[in-house]
N, C-alpha and C positions, 0 to 999 in steps of 0.2 A: 488792400490789393494783394500783398504777398500771401495772405490766407487763402484768397480765392484761387491764386495760381497753384498753391499746394493742393487744394481740393480738386482742381481741374486735372492735375498730374495724377492724383490718386484714382480719379475716375477713369482716366485714360489707361492706367496700369491694371485696373480691376479685372478686365477680361483675361489678361495674361496670367494674373495671380490665381484666379479661379480655375482656369484650365490647368495650370501647372499643379496646383494642389489636388485637383480632381484626378489627374493622371497619376500623380505620385501616391496619393492615399489609395486610389483605386488599385494600383499595381501591388501595393503592400497587402491590402485585403485579399486580393486575388491569389497572391502567392501563399498567404497564410491558410486560406480556405483549402487550396489544393495540396498544401503540405500535410493536411489531415486525411488525405486520400491515398490509395495505392496506385495512382496514375502511373502508367508506364510510357508507352509511345505517344499517347494522346491524353489530355486531361479527362478524367471521368469522376463523377460524383459518387464514388464508392468509399465512404468514410471508414477509416480505421483508427480514428482517434489520434493519439500521440505516438503511434507505433513507429512512424518514420523518424521521429526525434530519438526514440529509444534505440532504434537500429543505427542511427547516425552516431550516437555517443558510444556505441559498442564497436564501431569500426576503427581498427588500428590505423588505417590510412588517414582517417579524420584526426585522430590524436596526433599523428606525425605532422599533418598540415598545420594544426594549431601550434604545436611546438615550434615548427619552422617559422611561423608568422611572428611569434614572440621574439625569436632570435634575430630574424631579419629586421623586424621593427626596431629593436633596440640599437643594433649596429647601424641601420640606415638612418634613424633619427639623429643619433649622436654624431655620426659621420657627416651628415648633411649640415647640421648646425655648426660644427667646428670648422669644416672646410669652407662652407659658404660664408661664414663670418670672416675667416682669414682672407678669402678672396676679395670680399667687400672692403676690408681694411687695406689690402694691397692696392686695389683700384682707387680707393679714396685718397691715396697719396698723390693723385693727379699726375700719374705717370704718362709718358708719351705713348701714343697709340692706345689710349684707354678704350675707345670704341672697338678697336680690333680685338683686344683681350676680352671685352665683354661679349662680343660675338662668338669668340672661340669657346668661352666657358658655357654659353647658352646653346651652342650648336648641338650637343648631345641630346637636348630636350626634344629635338625632332628625330634624331637618330640615336636610339638608346645604345650606349656602349656599356655602361655599368650603372647600377642603381644610385650609388652615392654621387657619382659624377653628374648624373642627371638631376638629382635633387639638389645638389650643392649649387648649381647654377640658379635654380629658382630661389633658394635661400639667399644667395648672393644679391639678387635683385632687390629682395625685401630689405635686407640689411643695408644695402647701399642707399636705398631711398631714405632710410632712417638716418644714416650717417650724414647725408647731404642736407638733412633738416636740422642738424645740430647748430645752435647759435654760435657764431664766430667768437662771441665774448667768452664763452666757456673755454674754447681752445686757448684764447689769449690768457685767461686766468690760470689755466693749468701750466701754460708755458712760463708765466711770471713766477709761479710757485716752484718751478723747477721739477715738476712731476715727470717721471720717465714716460716715454711714449706708450710703452706696453702697459704700464700701470694706468695711464689715462684711459686707454681703450677698455681694459679689463674691469677696473673698479669704478669708473665714472661714466663712460660712454655706454658700455654694455647694459647696465641697469636702466639707462634712459631708453634703450631700445626694447624694453620689455614687451610692448604691444606687438612689435615685429616678431620677436622670439615666440610669443604665445601663438600668434597667427601661423607662423611657420610650423610649429609643433603640431597644431591641430590639423592643418592641411596635410602634413606628412603622415601623421598617424592615421587619418582617414584614408589616405591613399595606400598605406601599407596593408590595410585589411583587404582591399580588393586587388592587390597586385596579381597580375596574370601574364601580361604580354612579355615582360622581361624574363620571367622564369621559363616561359614557353620557348622563347628564343634561345636562351642559354643552355637549358638542361632538359626541357620538356618534362620536368618533374622527376627525372631520373637521377641516378640509377634506381630502377624500380619505382618506388614512390618516395624516395629519400628526400627530395627537394620539392615535393608538391605543396601547394598552398590551398586554403579554403576556396579561393576563387577557381582554381584549377579543378578542385573536387566538384564544385557546382557545375562547371562547364562540361566536365567529363560525363556527369550523370545526365545532363541535359541532352547532349548530342551523341556521345559514344555509347553509353549504356542504355539510353532511352528509358531512364528511370526518373520521370518528372517529379513524383512525390518526394523522393529523396533529395533531388536538386532544390525543390522549393523549401524543404525543411532546412537544408544547409544555408540557403540564401537568407532565410528569416533569421537564423542565428547570426549571420554576418551583419544583417541590418541592426539587430539588437546590439552587437558589438560597437558599431559606429555610433549609435545613439548613446551608449555608455561613455564614449569618448567625447562626443560633442555636447551632451547635456550639461555636465558639470562646468565646462568652459563657458557655455552660453549663459548659464545661471549666474556665474561669477561676473562675467563681462557686462551683461545687460541688466543685472539686478543688484547684486551686492556692491559692485564698484560705484554704480550710480547712487545707491543708498548711502554708502560711506561718503561719497563726494558731497551729497546734499547735506549731510550732517557736519 
């Protein structure tokens, strides 16, 4: 009976999966095809090969955008992980008004004040879920051994939260590549283009410069970047770990 229930669930989900994959793959193919054209205001099938990519990599503005995303990504990822974990540890102490503090820390995720503050709330939720899943016997053993609280969290508990940490890093890294709204709200990419990002470059060419070919080329490069981030993680999590666990 459980087998038939699983099959029924898979059949029920099949239309959604097919439609999602069709739209996703279709959009990627569409973007790639038109990135090989000199489309301006409207898409046209006038192929120019990889000229748009060559022009993209010659743009100083694109170079600055890539440099900015690396700097932003490093600071954002480290800041979110450290602050998010510390907030989760703080709330895990079962302090009074826990729900109030949790709401305060998550509030910026609707109202963006700063990138790290926004991301730290999300990381906090992941870490807190992991902390609440730690067996009480582990805490009792650490207490009996006389291990300091900070050492317990850093050397025992944190390694146990590895799935949460990996998930947080992947989601943050994928979000970093397409960051747009926060930069637009704070600096609009200025002064000049000093704080522009790849996503802003794409949007500017889509709407302000009416240069669809260049925008499609930049978006394909962004997609490849996200795949390069997610593919190694997916390969390790869903193949290598299961293979090692089976052995």
